[in-house]
C-alpha positions in Angstrom: 0.0 0.0 0.0 1.3 3.5 -0.9 2.3 5.5 2.2 1.2 9.1 2.6 4.1 11.4 3.3 3.6 14.8 5.0 5.6 17.7 3.6 8.5 19.0 5.6 8.3 22.4 7.2 10.9 23.7 4.7 8.7 22.6 1.8 5.5 23.9 3.4 5.2 27.3 1.7 5.8 26.1 -1.9 3.4 23.2 -1.2 0.7 25.5 0.1 1.2 27.8 -2.8 0.9 25.0 -5.4 -2.2 23.7 -3.6 -3.8 27.1 -3.7 -3.0 27.4 -7.4 -4.5 24.0 -8.1 -7.6 24.9 -6.2 -8.0 28.1 -8.2 -7.7 26.2 -11.4 -10.3 23.6 -10.2 -12.7 26.4 -9.2 -12.2 28.1 -12.5 -12.9 24.8 -14.4 -16.0 24.1 -12.3 -17.2 27.6 -12.9 -16.8 27.2 -16.6 -18.8 23.9 -16.5 -21.5 25.2 -14.2 -21.8 28.6 -15.8 -21.6 30.3 -12.4 -18.3 32.2 -13.1 -17.9 32.2 -16.9 -20.0 32.7 -20.0 -22.0 29.6 -20.8 -21.0 27.6 -23.8 -23.6 28.0 -26.6 -25.0 24.8 -28.1 -24.7 24.5 -31.9 -27.6 26.2 -33.7 -30.0 23.7 -35.1 -30.3 23.5 -38.9 -33.4 24.7 -40.8 -36.5 22.7 -40.0 -37.5 20.5 -42.9 -41.0 21.2 -44.0 -41.4 17.7 -45.3 -39.0 14.9 -44.3 -40.7 12.0 -46.2 -40.4 12.3 -49.9 -41.7 10.2 -52.8 -39.2 10.5 -55.7 -39.9 9.1 -59.2 -36.9 7.3 -60.8 -36.1 5.1 -63.8 -33.7 2.2 -64.0 -31.3 4.0 -66.4 -27.7 5.1 -66.2 -28.6 8.8 -65.8 -29.8 8.3 -62.3 -26.6 7.0 -60.8 -26.1 10.0 -58.6 -29.7 9.8 -57.2 -29.2 6.1 -56.5 -25.8 6.8 -54.9 -27.2 9.5 -52.6 -29.9 7.0 -51.4 -27.6 4.0 -51.0 -24.8 5.9 -49.3 -27.2 7.4 -46.8 -26.7 11.0 -47.9 -30.4 11.7 -47.9 -30.7 10.2 -44.5 -27.8 12.4 -43.2 -29.9 15.4 -44.2 -32.9 14.2 -42.2 -34.8 13.0 -45.3 -36.7 9.7 -45.6 -36.6 9.2 -49.4 -38.6 6.5 -51.2 -37.5 5.9 -54.8 -40.6 5.1 -56.8 -40.1 3.5 -60.3 -42.0 5.4 -63.0 -42.8 4.6 -66.6 -41.1 7.7 -67.9 -40.3 11.3 -67.1 -43.2 12.8 -69.1 -45.6 10.4 -67.4 -44.3 11.6 -64.0 -45.2 15.2 -64.5 -49.0 14.7 -63.9 -48.0 12.7 -60.8 -46.1 15.8 -59.5 -49.2 18.0 -60.2 -51.5 15.4 -58.5 -49.0 15.2 -55.6 -48.6 11.4 -55.7 -44.9 12.2 -56.3 -43.0 15.0 -54.6 -40.1 15.0 -56.9 -39.2 13.1 -60.1 -36.5 12.5 -62.6 -37.5 13.6 -66.1 -35.9 14.8 -69.3 -35.7 18.6 -69.8 -37.8 18.6 -73.0 -40.7 17.0 -71.1 -40.5 19.8 -68.5 -40.1 22.6 -71.0 -43.0 21.4 -73.1 -45.3 20.9 -70.1 -44.5 24.4 -68.9 -45.0 25.9 -72.3 -48.4 24.1 -72.6 -49.5 25.4 -69.2 -49.8 21.9 -67.6 -48.4 23.4 -64.4 -45.6 25.6 -63.2 -42.4 23.6 -62.6 -39.0 24.1 -61.0 -35.8 22.3 -61.9 -33.4 21.2 -59.1 -29.6 21.2 -59.3 -27.8 19.3 -60.7 -28.5 16.8 -63.5 -27.1 14.7 -66.3 -25.3 15.7 -69.6 -24.3 14.0 -72.7 -20.7 13.1 -73.5 -19.0 12.0 -76.7 -20.6 8.7 -78.0 -23.1 8.5 -75.1 -25.9 8.5 -77.7 -25.3 6.6 -80.9 -27.3 5.8 -84.1 -26.7 2.1 -84.7 -27.4 -0.5 -87.4 -26.9 -4.2 -87.9 -23.6 -5.5 -89.4 -24.1 -6.0 -93.2 -26.8 -3.4 -93.3 -27.2 -1.3 -96.5 -27.2 1.7 -94.1 -23.5 2.6 -93.7 -23.5 6.3 -93.4 -26.0 8.9 -92.2 -26.9 9.8 -95.8 -28.1 6.2 -96.3 -30.9 6.8 -93.8 -33.0 8.9 -96.3 -36.3 7.1 -96.6 -35.3 4.6 -93.9 -36.9 3.8 -90.5 -35.1 5.0 -87.4 -36.3 4.1 -83.9 -36.6 6.6 -81.1 -37.9 5.8 -77.6 -40.7 8.4 -77.7 -41.6 11.1 -80.2 -40.5 14.6 -79.3 -38.1 13.2 -76.8 -34.5 14.4 -76.1 -33.4 11.3 -78.1 -35.3 12.3 -81.2 -34.4 15.9 -80.9 -30.7 15.1 -80.6 -30.8 12.7 -83.6 -32.5 15.3 -85.8 -29.8 17.8 -84.9 -27.0 15.3 -85.5 -28.4 14.2 -88.8 -28.8 17.8 -89.9 -25.2 18.5 -88.9 -24.2 15.5 -91.0 -25.9 16.9 -94.1 -29.1 14.9 -93.9 -32.6 16.5 -93.8 -34.3 14.9 -90.8 -37.6 15.3 -92.6 -36.4 12.7 -95.1 -36.1 10.1 -92.3 -39.0 8.1 -90.9 -38.9 8.0 -87.1 -40.8 5.2 -85.4 -41.5 4.9 -81.7 -40.1 1.9 -79.8 -39.1 1.4 -76.1 -35.3 1.0 -75.8 -35.5 -2.7 -74.8 -37.5 -3.5 -78.0 -35.0 -1.8 -80.4 -32.5 -4.7 -80.5 -35.1 -7.3 -81.5 -36.5 -4.9 -84.1 -33.0 -4.4 -85.6 -32.5 -8.2 -85.7 -35.9 -8.7 -87.4 -35.4 -5.9 -90.0 -38.4 -4.0 -88.6 -36.2 -0.9 -88.4 -33.1 0.2 -90.3 -31.4 1.9 -87.4 -31.9 2.8 -83.7 -30.9 5.7 -81.5 -29.4 4.0 -78.5 -28.0 5.1 -75.2 -26.3 3.1 -72.5 -26.5 0.3 -71.5 -28.1 -0.5 -74.9 -25.2 0.7 -76.9 -22.8 -1.8 -75.2 -25.4 -4.6 -75.3 -26.1 -4.1 -79.0 -22.4 -4.3 -79.7 -21.9 -7.4 -77.6 -25.0 -9.3 -78.6 -25.7 -8.1 -82.2 -22.3 -6.9 -83.3 -24.1 -3.7 -84.1 -22.2 -0.7 -85.5 -22.5 3.0 -85.0 -22.9 5.2 -88.0 -23.3 8.5 -86.2 -22.4 9.9 -82.8 -25.6 11.7 -81.8 -24.0 13.6 -78.9 -21.9 15.8 -81.1 -22.0 19.3 -82.6 -25.0 21.2 -81.3 -25.8 18.4 -78.8 -22.3 18.0 -77.4 -22.3 18.4 -73.5 -26.0 19.0 -73.6 -28.0 18.9 -70.3 -30.7 16.4 -70.9 -32.4 15.4 -67.6 -32.6 15.7 -63.8 -34.9 16.2 -60.9 -38.0 18.3 -61.1 -40.7 19.6 -58.7 -43.7 21.8 -59.1 -43.2 25.5 -58.3 -45.8 25.1 -55.5 -43.9 22.3 -53.8 -40.7 24.3 -54.2 -42.3 27.4 -52.6 -43.8 25.5 -49.7 -40.7 23.3 -49.0 -37.5 25.4 -49.5 -35.5 23.8 -46.7 -36.5 20.3 -47.8 -35.4 21.0 -51.4 -32.1 22.5 -50.2 -31.4 19.4 -48.1 -32.2 17.2 -51.1 -29.9 19.2 -53.4 -27.1 19.0 -50.8 -27.4 15.2 -50.6 -27.6 14.8 -54.4 -24.7 17.2 -54.9 -22.5 15.1 -52.6 -23.3 12.0 -54.7 -22.9 14.0 -57.9 -19.3 14.9 -56.9 -18.5 11.2 -56.6 -19.5 10.5 -60.1 -16.0 11.4 -61.3 -14.9 8.1 -59.7 -15.7 5.5 -62.3 -15.5 2.7 -59.8 -18.3 4.2 -57.7 -20.4 4.7 -60.8 -20.1 1.1 -61.9 -20.8 -0.3 -58.4 -23.9 1.9 -58.2 -25.1 1.0 -61.7 -24.9 -2.8 -61.1 -27.1 -2.3 -58.0 -30.2 -0.9 -59.7 -30.0 -1.7 -63.4 -29.6 -4.9 -65.4 -26.0 -4.0 -66.1 -23.7 -6.9 -65.2 -20.4 -6.2 -63.5 -18.4 -7.5 -66.5 -20.2 -5.1 -68.9 -20.1 -2.0 -66.7 -16.4 -1.0 -67.6 -17.4 -0.9 -71.3 -20.2 1.6 -70.9 -19.9 5.0 -72.5 -21.2 7.4 -69.9 -22.3 11.0 -69.9 -21.4 13.4 -67.1 -23.0 14.5 -63.8 -22.1 18.2 -63.5 -22.4 20.2 -60.2 -24.6 22.9 -61.7 -27.0 23.9 -64.5 -27.1 27.4 -65.9 -30.0 29.0 -67.8 -27.7 29.5 -70.8 -27.1 25.7 -71.0 -30.7 24.8 -70.5 -31.7 27.3 -73.1 -29.8 25.2 -75.6 -32.4 22.5 -75.2 -35.4 24.8 -75.6 -33.8 26.3 -78.8 -33.3 22.8 -80.3 -37.0 22.0 -79.5 -38.0 25.2 -81.3 -35.7 24.4 -84.2 -37.3 21.0 -84.8 -40.9 22.0 -84.2 -41.4 20.6 -80.7 -42.1 24.1 -79.4 -44.4 26.5 -81.2 -42.6 29.7 -80.1 -39.5 30.9 -78.3 -39.3 29.8 -74.7 -37.4 31.4 -71.8 -36.1 28.7 -69.5 -35.0 31.1 -66.7 -38.2 30.7 -64.6 -37.7 27.0 -64.4 -34.4 27.6 -62.5 -35.8 30.4 -60.3 -35.5 30.1 -56.5 -38.7 29.5 -54.6 -40.6 32.7 -53.8 
């Protein structure tokens, strides 16, 4: 057992001095903790209150949504206090009435669908930051090997499949054909869902198809299909094509909620520069197999969207008759008010 040793008289004064100093320090510390002799420490200010924490968000099983899926799977929405349910939809245009009817709070959709609905007065919409853009060869016009169609000029009078009429796919194809010296009016566009295009090519029901990933890679692997035109080039290079949308009413009534959603999505968006993360995410929600993922030609997930960039989409829509008159996209990006 340790033995207590009393201080010698000679050491008394320094010992008492040290003890007094220690007592003073202890009193000061206790005062700081209790608040009796020092300014109380302020608790961190709480963040803005979310107007709506539970969100229904429309999504599609396509490459474009990798950032949304990453934000959900990595817990970034949860970190912002959001309880997000991803709801599979048939298409972006179909989701817009669901936003108006409030069965969805937010939804992924192509920008032409939003612009056209706004122009037609379906409702007043707001586009969230950020979205998805084209990159070189991320959209391609493809044919079967041995086809008589070898160049864009060979498509005159031929049948070309697009997923839906007046879609970003058709608009981009018309632009790319025009840049290649082909009048798009001389090409017969037919409507087919992406999964049906490969069988249609095989059965000679169509002469060419406008494909995006993963269908580009699948068509090459399974059909030995060839590309005759990069659709994401010229006027459609680095074109913003899709992202998340809300109604203006929802944006106005839920500004903190939308800000939290955008922060979470932005965090995932910044990780899309890491190809490994993108591929791991894609194989979790699409039919893309891990062995095919490295071969995909992907677009980009930028951190922001400007009115000037979005205006390019509206101008292409006007150029090819999808819009009846000039359309200003700036209100679609306006902050809630």
